[in-house]
Phi, psi and omega in degrees: 000128175285130179236145184251120178281124186263120177238072185209176179282337186046231181259007184264152182279358179233156182290138177279355182234038184291334180252138185298332182254023177252151178206152172230130182248127173265132181215169178184179182203137175235130184221117184212153181187200180239142183229148173234132176235127187291327183211107176242097187056034173102357182229152173291148183226129173241132185204159163285133187228124180251165181055058183270299175281319180215154180289138174301141184197160162216153184201169175236132179234127186231154179214138173230127179284119180261358179090157178057033178085003180258153178205153174262137181230154170208159174210133174235120184229118182263137172252144182206172178256114185291339180283328185241343185081001183289149176294144174269188177049045174068022177097009179287136180297314176235067188284340182279321179195144175201109182204163173223151183189190183228133171259153182204175175296349184254358180131190184235134175244128179231153181225132177149217178263116194226161167286150185269170184299324181295324176288320182295315192258337182238330186305327182295350179263353174281138184297336182270347190296143184267002180235049190302138176271349191245165184302328185298332177070197187265107180230343189281345180077153178300319174297344178280359178293166177299148191313122180066010188046049186297339178257000181058027176289342178263012176057037175297322186252120180259129195266130182279162168054045189247152172238128184231141172241133175228126182286163167286160180288132175241100183054039178094354182259128176233133178235161179188172179203162182218144174228137180243129178275127178290327177074017180265120181299130177082357180218092186295330187273339185296131181063017178283145174221140173214153180195159178223160179194169178211149178220144179234127178230114182207116180061226183281351185257134171227141180207152180208157178214147180206152175229140183211146182214132181229138175271144180050060187298335178302332179251319186285333181244303182280347184250033187270356182262157184302329183271006183281157174290135181263164177303334181297328179284328175049031186219334188252137178275136173268357182266114186259337182287131178296347178300323183219005184299335178288353183251023182296340181275004181302138176283334184215141171243129184227135181229131168240121186225148176213149180201167180196165177212147178225129183260125177239098185063239181263011179250132176244121177259136183226155176211142179219141173225138174221141174247116185243128180237133167256105189260155174055055178300136183094353184285331178272119186291157178137121185298331182273356186268342185218062184296338181268356180066040182288154173220178180078222183211165177232137184236137173240138171243126185237130177230139179225136172238139183215161175212135177230138185233122174275089186299316175219165182307331183256001186224127180230142174231153180209158176215143179216146175235131180236134175239123180243122181236124175262118183273135176295140176204130182055238185261012183269167183262176179228138176214156177230149182224122173256131181222140175238130176243136171231145182210154177217132177240137172238118186270113177284333178200186178291342185242353183227132177219155172258146182217156175222126183232137174236141182223143177220133177224139174234130180252156176209160178088199181248129185273186186295339181273355182090002179261168173302131183297137176245154176296136183216078178297137184306136176071002176249159175296129181301153177285165172264359181230185182281354186236143175212137178233143179217152175221137182225132174234139183190188180228142179232135178230132177248147177217000000 
């Protein structure tokens, strides 16, 4: 991605280049196209569709050399809808990322609104992820994420009030961890999140693993945007996907994820596994969070296999299959979701590409709401039946 280093006053009253070893980079991405959905609540849907492969954004990234291997860093990243100009992430000014921190010979510490460890260390191996670690890059599209992005491998949810440590690379190995302060007086654990992870990149092999646990996930994970229901209301669910919306009363959300990729010439093979648990159902108070009176816990196991082929330097194709299985436990239900994603990118330049994505999902069993499971491709309106198909064509430009 071409980035332009800004050495000007911009909108600030002081120079952004006051120090010879300081810099601020302006960057962004626009992604727009046309979409077809076979069944959106029972009807076919044709629409202009934005943020297909990656979310529309613009941001500022800064660094100041403090000497002796230390530096100050910051990042402000805004998400928006290129079709309407509206703010993304529920109206947050810098909803995608906002942090400040220090780099050193021992690693980097950042504080603010951050991506979590499962996204940092494993998400890049998911075909839909927008922060890919591998040569294949982002081709699977945001709707290609695991149903409802229930494991947050696609970084749908950016976590507030967080402190993160990430090590420097040691022979290809990077480790890190994150802790989120709930900020609730008298209850240190409420809305708390913590996680750890590691990633290895060496030659053709890349691999990662992460563990994460959040208290009161309806608020700590799904409720991180300004328009979300807060604990004070104690009544409204922030979980909209029928895949897991019935589990909004869970006291804890826990994810164990692992993934990897191996490059063979111009072909990249990938695999991802995640185990997602909604624990202590009924533990989060609120009459609207547990209408079925569930107790116990619900577990999902998600597996994905993918392959991407750089047919020519300017043309890439990919295919991925994801199987999501919800195991019955105690009073909860079970549902399964099979999904196939196919994608093709044609690069007009290093910063602009055309893409075509196709998606198919079939659901079975009983979903979290107690109803017959319906197909619910991520970020799309759920189907009224067990099957849903979508196609998206568009253009993406990075700057």
